N, C-alpha and C positions, 0 to 999 in steps of 0.2 A: 833727436838722433843720440844726444848724450845719454838720455835716459835709457834708450834701447841698448846702447853699448854697456851701460852700467848693469842692466838686467842680465845681459848675456854673460858678462864677466862674473856676476854673482852666481848665475846658474852653473858656470864652469867650475867655480870654486866649490860650490855645494856638491857637484858631481865628483870632483876629486876627493873631497872629504868623505863622501859616501863610499867611493871605491876603496879608499884607504881603510875605512872602518870595516868594510866587508872582507878585505884582505886580512886585516888583523883578526877578525872573527874566524875566518877560515883557518888561519894558522893556529889560533887558540884551540879550535875544535879538533884539528889534526894532532895537536900536542896533548890535550887533556880530555879525559872522560869525567863528566860530572855525575856523581851518583849520590843521591840524597844530600846534595849541597856540598859535597866534598870532591876536590879535584884529585884525579889519579892520572899519572903519566901513562899514555897509551903504549909507551915503549917498555913498561914494567914487565919484568920476567917473573916477579914474585910479589904477591900481595897477601897481607894478613888482615882480614876483616872480621876476625873472631870477636863475638860479643856485640857486634853492631846490628842495628835493625835495618835490614836491606829491603826496601820496598819495590825496587825494580831490578832484581838480580839478573834478568835477561840481558841488561845492558852490558854486563861483564863479558858477554860473548864477543864484544867488539875488540877486546884486548887480545889480539891474536898472538902476541909475543909471550903471553903468560905460560910459565912452566910449572908453577906451583901456586895454588890458591887455597887459603884457609878461610872457610866460612862456617866454622864450628860455632854453635850457640848463636846463630843469627835468625833462627826461625824458618829456615829454608824448607819448603815442602819437598816431597819426593818428585812431584811433577815439575817443580822449579829446578830441582837438581838434574832431572832428565834433560831439560833444556840446556843447562850449562854443560852437561856431559857431552851432548851432541854438538854444541857450538864450540867447545874447547877440547877436542879429542886428544890433543897433545899435552894437556895440562893435568898435573896431579892435583886432585881436589880433595881437601880434607873437610869433612862436615859431620854434623850431628844428625843422626837419623831419627825422625819423629816416630815414637813408639809408645803406645798406651798412655797418652797424655803427657809424656816427657820426651827425653831424647837419649839416644844411645850413640856412643862414639863409633864411627864406622870401622875402626880397627879393633873393636872388642873381640876377644877370643872365647870368652865364656859368658853365658847369660843365664841368670836365675829368674824363673817365672813363678808367679803365684796364680796367674790366670792366663788364658790364651783363647782367642777367638779366631774364626775363619778369616775375619777381616785383617787380623794381624799377620797372616802368613806371607803376604806379598812383601812385607818389610824385610824379611830375611834375605831376599835377593840383593839388598843393599848392604849386607854385612859380609863381605867377601872373606874376611879372616876369622869368622866365627867357626869354632870347632865343637864346643860342648854347650848343650842346653840342659840346664838342671831344672826339671819340672817336678821335683819331688813334692812340692807343696801345691801343685796344680791338680785339679780334679776335672779339667775339661778334656776328657780322654779322646773324644772325636777329633778335636783340634790337634791334640798331641800326635795321634796316629797319622793325621793328614800332614802334619809337619814332617814326620819321619819319612813318609812316602814321597813328599814333594822335594825334600832335601836329604836324600839318602846319605850324603857325605857327612851329615851332622851326627854326633853322638848324643842322643836324647835319652835322658834318664827320667824315670817317674816311679811313683810308688802306688800301691793298692792296699786298701784296708779291708780285712775280712775278719769278722768275729772280734773286732777290737784290736787286732794286731796288724801293723803296717809292714808290708813286704816290698822289697825292691822289685823292679820290673823283670829282673833276671832270675827271680826265685824259681827253683825247679821242683821243690816239694814243700808242703805245708801240713800242719796239723790244726784242725779247727775243733774247738770244744763247744758243745751245745750249738751246732750249726743251724743257721736259718736257711731253708731251701731257696727262698726267693733271692736272698742276698747272694748265695752261691751262684745262682743262675746268671746274675749280672756281673759279679766281681771276678769269677774264675775266667771269664772270657777276656779279661784285661791282662792276664798274666800269660803271655805267649810262650814262655819257656817252661811252664808248669807241666810236670809229668806225674807226680804222685800226690794224692790228697788223702790224708788220714782223718776220719771223722770219729769223734769220741764224745762221751757224755750223753746228754739227752739228744736223740736223733730224730729227724723227720720220719714219717712212715715209709714203709718199703716202696710204695708207689713213687713217692717223691725222690727216693734214692735211685731207683731204676731210671727215672726220667733224667736225673743228672748224668748218669752213666751214658745214656743215649745222646745227651746234648754234647758231651765232651768225650768222644770215643778215643781220643789220643791221650787221655789221662787215665791213670789207674786209681780207683777209689778203694779204700780199705776201711772197714768198720766191723764191729762185733755184732 
C-alpha cells in the first residue's frame, strides 16, 4: 500500500512538473518567435534583419504587429517576398530585389543596364519607385522594346549604332557614309523617331535603295 501511494504521489508530481513545463513553453512560444536560432518578440512593431541569412522567412508572417521590416541583403527571393507581402499586408517591407545575379534596392529610381533578357522583365514589377532605365550600353533590343511595352510608365533610353556612329533612340535624322544595305535594314527599324536618312559616299545599288524606301515608308531617303 505504501509503495502504491508513493507511486501515485510521484506520478502526481511528474504531472504537475510536466504541466508547468508545457505552460512555460506555451508562454515562451506566445512571447517569442525563433528564427535561425535568434529570438524575436512577437509584439515587435519594427525589425531590422538586414544582412542576415534568413532560411525560413515565411515564419515572419506570424509577427502580426509588424509595421516595418527591413530584409535588405538577406537573399530573399521574389517568391519568398510574395509570401511575406501576402502575410503582412499592413507592414512596410524594405528589401533587395534579386536581379541579374545581384541585388537592386527596391527604392531605386534609376537603373543602368548593359544587358536585358525576357526573364528579367518580371523583376521590374518589384521596383515601384523606378522612373528611368538607361539601356544605352544594351543591345538586347527585343527585351528593351518588351520592357517599354510592359511598363509604359518607365522612361527607357537606348542607343543604336549605324555606320560606326551611335545615335540616341530619339534621333530623327541621320547621315550615313558608305552605307551597308543589310545593316540599314536591321538598324533603321530600331530608331522609332527617325524621319530623314541621308546616304552619301559609296552607295548600294539602286535596287537595294528602292528596297529600303519600300521597307520604311515613313522615312525620307536622300542620296545623289
